[in-house]
C-alpha positions as CSV (number, residue, x, y, z in Angstrom):
1,M,66.6,68.4,71.8
2,L,63.1,68.3,73.3
3,H,59.8,68.5,71.4
4,L,56.9,70.4,73.0
5,R,53.3,70.0,72.0
6,L,51.0,72.5,73.6
7,I,47.3,73.0,73.7
8,T,46.7,76.7,74.6
9,P,43.5,78.7,75.1
10,S,43.2,81.1,72.2
11,E,43.6,84.1,74.4
12,K,46.9,82.8,75.7
13,T,48.4,81.7,72.4
14,D,50.1,85.1,71.7
15,E,51.8,85.1,75.1
16,V,52.9,81.5,74.6
17,V,54.4,82.3,71.1
18,R,56.2,85.4,72.5
19,L,57.6,83.3,75.3
20,I,58.9,80.6,72.9
21,E,60.4,83.2,70.5
22,K,62.4,84.9,73.3
23,T,63.7,81.6,74.7
24,V,67.2,81.2,73.5
25,G,67.5,77.6,72.2
26,A,63.9,77.3,70.9
27,T,63.2,76.7,67.2
28,H,60.8,75.0,64.8
29,L,57.8,77.0,66.1
30,V,54.4,75.8,64.6
31,V,51.0,77.3,65.5
32,L,47.8,75.6,64.4
33,P,44.8,77.9,65.3
34,D,41.6,76.2,66.6
35,S,43.0,72.7,66.0
36,A,42.4,71.3,69.5
37,R,39.0,70.0,70.5
38,N,39.5,68.6,74.0
39,P,40.4,71.0,75.5
40,A,39.4,73.5,72.9
41,G,42.1,75.9,71.8
42,D,45.2,76.2,69.6
43,V,48.0,73.7,69.1
44,V,51.5,75.1,69.4
45,M,54.6,73.0,68.8
46,C,58.3,73.8,69.0
47,D,61.7,72.2,69.6
48,V,63.9,73.4,72.3
49,A,67.5,72.6,73.5
50,R,67.5,70.5,76.6
51,E,69.5,73.1,78.5
52,A,66.7,75.7,77.8
53,G,63.8,73.3,78.5
54,D,63.4,73.8,82.2
55,E,63.2,77.6,81.8
56,L,60.6,77.3,79.1
57,L,58.5,74.8,81.0
58,T,58.5,77.0,84.0
59,G,57.3,80.0,81.9
60,L,54.5,77.9,80.4
61,R,53.3,76.8,83.8
62,E,53.3,80.4,85.0
63,L,51.0,81.2,82.1
64,G,48.7,78.4,83.3
65,I,49.0,76.2,80.2
66,D,49.3,73.1,82.4
67,T,45.9,73.8,84.0
68,R,43.9,75.4,81.2
69,G,45.5,73.4,78.4
70,S,48.2,70.8,78.0
71,I,52.0,70.5,77.9
72,A,53.5,67.4,76.4
73,V,57.3,66.9,76.2
74,E,59.1,64.3,74.2
75,T,62.8,63.7,73.7
76,I,64.0,63.9,70.1
77,D,66.4,61.0,69.3
78,L,67.4,62.4,65.9
79,S,67.1,65.9,64.5
80,L,68.6,66.7,61.1
81,S,68.3,70.5,61.1
82,E,70.8,73.3,60.9
83,R,68.3,75.5,62.9
84,A,68.2,72.8,65.7
85,D,72.0,72.7,65.7
86,R,72.2,76.5,65.9
87,A,69.6,76.5,68.7
88,E,71.6,74.0,70.8
89,A,74.8,76.0,70.2
90,E,73.1,79.3,71.3
91,A,71.5,77.9,74.4
92,P,73.6,78.5,77.5
93,G,75.2,75.5,79.2
94,E,75.4,71.9,78.2
95,G,72.4,69.7,77.7
96,A,74.0,66.8,79.6
97,D,74.3,69.1,82.7
98,A,70.7,70.4,82.5
99,V,68.1,69.2,85.0
100,L,64.5,69.1,83.8
101,W,62.8,69.4,87.2
102,E,59.3,68.9,85.9
103,H,60.4,65.7,84.2
104,L,62.3,64.5,87.4
105,S,59.2,65.3,89.5
106,D,56.9,63.4,87.2
107,A,59.2,60.4,86.9
108,T,59.8,60.1,90.7
109,H,56.1,60.6,91.3
110,E,55.3,57.6,89.1
111,E,58.1,55.4,90.4
112,S,57.5,56.2,94.1
113,T,53.8,55.2,94.1
114,L,52.9,52.2,96.2
115,S,51.2,49.9,93.7
116,V,50.7,46.2,93.3
117,T,53.3,46.0,90.6
118,Y,55.9,47.8,92.8
119,L,55.1,45.4,95.7
120,A,55.3,42.4,93.4
121,F,58.8,43.3,92.0
122,L,60.2,44.1,95.5
123,T,58.8,40.9,96.9
124,L,60.1,38.8,94.1
125,A,63.5,40.5,94.3
126,T,63.6,39.8,98.1
127,M,62.7,36.1,97.6
128,I,65.3,35.7,94.9
129,A,67.9,37.2,97.2
130,A,66.7,34.9,100.0
131,C,67.6,31.9,97.7
132,G,70.9,33.6,97.1
133,V,71.9,34.1,100.7
134,V,70.9,30.6,101.7
135,L,72.9,29.1,98.7
136,D,75.7,31.6,99.1
137,N,75.1,32.3,95.4
138,A,76.4,35.7,94.2
139,I,74.7,35.5,90.8
140,L,71.3,35.3,92.5
141,I,72.2,38.2,94.7
142,V,73.1,40.3,91.7
143,G,69.9,39.3,89.9
144,A,67.8,40.3,92.9
145,M,69.5,43.7,93.1
146,A,68.7,44.3,89.4
147,V,65.0,43.4,89.9
148,G,64.4,45.5,93.0
149,P,62.5,48.8,92.3
150,E,63.5,50.6,95.5
151,F,65.5,53.3,93.9
152,G,62.3,55.0,92.7
153,P,61.1,55.9,96.1
154,L,64.6,56.8,97.2
155,A,64.9,59.2,94.3
156,G,61.4,60.6,95.2
157,I,62.6,61.4,98.7
158,C,65.6,63.2,97.4
159,T,63.6,65.2,94.9
160,A,61.0,66.1,97.5
161,I,63.6,67.4,99.9
162,V,65.2,69.6,97.3
163,Q,62.0,70.9,95.9
164,R,60.3,71.1,99.3
165,R,57.4,68.9,98.3
166,P,56.2,67.1,101.5
167,R,53.4,65.2,99.8
168,L,56.0,63.5,97.4
169,A,58.2,62.8,100.4
170,L,55.4,61.2,102.3
171,R,54.3,59.1,99.3
172,S,57.9,58.0,98.7
173,M,58.5,57.1,102.3
174,I,55.3,55.1,102.5
175,A,56.2,53.2,99.3
176,L,59.7,52.5,100.7
177,L,58.7,51.4,104.3
178,V,55.5,49.6,103.4
179,G,57.2,47.9,100.4
180,F,60.0,46.5,102.5
181,A,57.7,45.5,105.3
182,V,55.5,43.6,102.9
183,A,58.4,42.0,101.0
184,M,60.2,40.9,104.2
185,T,57.0,39.5,105.8
186,L,56.2,37.5,102.7
187,T,59.8,36.3,102.4
188,V,59.6,35.0,106.0
189,G,56.7,32.9,104.9
190,F,58.6,31.9,101.8
191,S,61.5,30.9,103.9
192,L,59.4,28.8,106.2
193,F,57.8,27.1,103.2
194,M,61.2,26.3,101.7
195,D,62.4,24.9,105.0
196,A,59.3,22.7,105.2
197,V,60.1,21.2,101.8
198,D,63.8,20.8,102.8
199,L,65.1,23.4,100.3
200,F,66.3,25.8,103.1
201,S,67.9,24.9,106.3
202,E,69.3,26.8,109.3
203,R,72.6,25.0,108.8
204,Q,73.0,26.7,105.4
205,L,72.2,30.1,106.9
206,K,74.7,29.8,109.7
207,A,77.5,28.2,107.6
208,D,80.4,30.2,106.3
209,R,79.2,32.2,103.3
210,P,82.3,33.8,101.7
211,N,80.2,35.3,98.8
212,T,77.3,36.7,100.8
213,G,78.4,37.0,104.4
214,F,79.0,40.7,104.0
215,I,75.2,41.3,103.8
216,Y,74.8,41.1,107.5
217,A,78.1,42.6,108.5
218,P,77.7,46.4,107.8
219,D,80.8,48.6,107.9
220,W,82.0,52.0,106.5
221,F,82.6,50.5,103.1
222,S,78.9,49.7,102.9
223,F,78.1,53.4,103.5
224,V,80.7,54.6,101.1
225,V,79.4,52.4,98.3
226,A,75.8,53.5,99.1
227,V,76.9,57.1,98.8
228,L,78.6,56.6,95.5
229,A,75.6,54.6,94.2
230,G,73.3,57.4,95.3
231,I,75.3,59.9,93.3
232,A,75.4,57.7,90.2
233,G,71.7,56.9,90.4
234,T,70.7,60.5,90.7
235,L,72.9,61.6,87.9
236,S,71.5,58.8,85.7
237,L,68.0,60.2,86.3
238,T,68.7,63.8,85.8
239,S,70.8,63.2,82.6
240,A,68.3,60.7,81.1
241,K,71.0,58.0,81.2
242,S,68.6,55.4,82.7
243,G,70.7,52.5,81.6
244,A,73.1,53.5,84.4
245,L,70.5,52.6,86.9
246,V,71.2,48.9,86.4
247,G,74.7,49.5,87.6
248,V,73.4,51.4,90.6
249,A,70.9,48.6,91.4
250,I,73.6,45.9,91.6
251,S,76.0,47.9,93.7
252,V,73.9,48.4,96.8
253,T,72.8,45.6,99.1
254,T,69.3,46.9,100.1
255,V,67.2,44.0,98.8
256,P,69.7,41.3,99.8
257,A,70.0,42.7,103.3
258,A,66.2,42.7,103.6
259,A,66.1,39.1,102.4
260,N,68.8,38.0,104.8
261,A,67.0,39.6,107.7
262,A,63.8,37.8,106.7
263,V,65.4,34.4,106.4
264,A,67.3,34.9,109.7
265,L,64.1,36.0,111.4
266,S,62.3,32.8,110.3
267,Y,65.0,30.8,112.1
268,G,65.1,33.1,115.1
269,D,68.7,34.2,114.4
270,T,68.6,37.7,116.0
271,T,72.2,38.4,115.3
272,Q,71.9,38.1,111.5
273,T,68.5,39.8,111.6
274,W,69.9,42.8,113.4
275,G,73.1,43.0,111.3
276,S,71.1,42.8,108.0
277,T,68.7,45.4,109.2
278,Q,71.6,47.7,110.0
279,Q,73.0,47.1,106.6
280,L,69.6,47.9,105.0
281,L,69.1,51.1,107.0
282,L,72.7,52.2,106.4
283,N,72.5,51.8,102.7
284,L,69.1,53.6,102.5
285,L,70.5,56.5,104.5
286,G,73.6,56.7,102.4
287,I,71.6,56.8,99.1
288,I,69.2,59.5,100.4
289,I,72.0,61.7,101.7
290,A,74.1,61.4,98.5
291,G,71.1,61.8,96.2
292,T,69.9,64.9,97.9
293,A,73.4,66.4,98.0
294,T,73.8,65.7,94.3
295,L,70.5,67.4,93.3
296,V,71.4,70.5,95.5
297,T,74.8,70.7,93.8
298,Q,73.4,70.3,90.3
299,K,70.8,73.0,91.1
300,Y,73.4,75.4,92.3
301,L,75.9,74.8,89.5
302,W,73.3,75.0,86.8
303,S,71.9,78.3,88.2
304,K,75.4,79.7,88.4
305,Q,76.2,78.5,84.9
306,R,73.1,80.2,83.5
307,K,73.8,83.5,85.3
308,Q,77.3,83.5,83.9
309,A,75.9,82.9,80.4
310,S,73.3,85.6,80.6
311,T,75.8,88.2,81.9
312,G,78.4,87.2,79.5
């Protein structure tokens, strides 16, 4: 269930109430006249089944509540109410299959913004991965994958393509490209420093690395894994199962490939630099293709499910 708290202009409250009352899956309607001060208006609250949430939010935005008032949405972790149970049962579809497009857009907008924190996490992840590739340490590679925040911009690109939002696509692309450029540049400097203090060496980089050698040797398995991870990551966002993102993060060698390219570049090893760059680009492309296809499929299936429910 979702909980909605709305601030509505007084002249719009009746329309909002009618919209909520006719929404199958909405319940626990509360109206507090003249309770809001900034902005001034009425406070309207209700609970709605997740599968009916996107339709209700779309209707509220069409009434201009997001511009003239306020729409706040929270996820209800526990609701002990027969009315709520009945509302969820009456709402068409399954909550786990529903996509809250407004929530997805808001989440990807925040996570795809180029910020100091984003750059710091991506740079630290790349430096950790650099230690991992030089030491041929799989644990450090996995740790770097988990720290990397690059799935946010990738999800933003997928969402922007499906919703035809060029500004979100541009913001996400800038965060992705600038983020990796900065992280790799700083990692080159980090590698040179580690070499100067005898912690890194070219011999370690060019030695046999059974645990991390795959990072600069892209193949079709790399693309297949990236596609599967893109599907899983997108599903974890749309179904609010954010914990699954950790599994996605450690299944794709984006950050380690960037790190290996940076370290190889610091030693002038063009073969590993180019191989790692190919691995990075291949994985990014696979995730974007898979994520976009997943969102398109979800949108189609959910629309079809709702039509069948309304006609049935």
